[in-house]
C-alpha positions, 0 to 999 in steps of 0.5 A: 562231883558226878558219878556216871555208870554205863551199861548195855554194851556187848557183842552184836552182829552187823545190822543189829541194835544196842541200847546203851544207858548211863546213870548219873549219881547227882540230883542236878542232872538236868543242869548238865549237857550229856554226851556219848563218846567212843574210842576204838583201839589206837584211836582218839576219843570222839564225840558220838552224840550230845544232848543239851539241858534244853534237849537239843541234840547233835550227832557225829556224821557217822551216827546220824540216822542210825543213833538216837540220844535221849535223856530222862531228867526224872531218872537221871539217865541218858541213853543211846539207841544204836541201830544198823550197827557196823563193825566200825562202830566197835569201840569203848563207849563213854558217857560224859557230863559237862556243867556250864562251868566247864566241869566235866565227868566221865564214866568208866566205859562200856565195850561195844563189839560189832562182829559176825 
């Protein structure tokens, strides 16, 4: 079992930046692929960015060039740096951990609102 706790959400103006952080409870954090997803009202939960055990990353087209995912295996954290935010980035952002067996865990989510 892995417990995930997100932080860093909030209200930001268009063009601004936010950094989300996810802390994992388990010491075997470095064995998990970590990801950020988001879900806007009335929409499905979509992948934003993923980082593998080996550090490879992939991004949704909407996030490329603006968002950066990183992980610190010593601190059991994964961050999402979001720059040049747009109103359409408004959503609840969820941290996700996936083990090679397919076991998957979610955080409780953090609200990001981009509005002037």
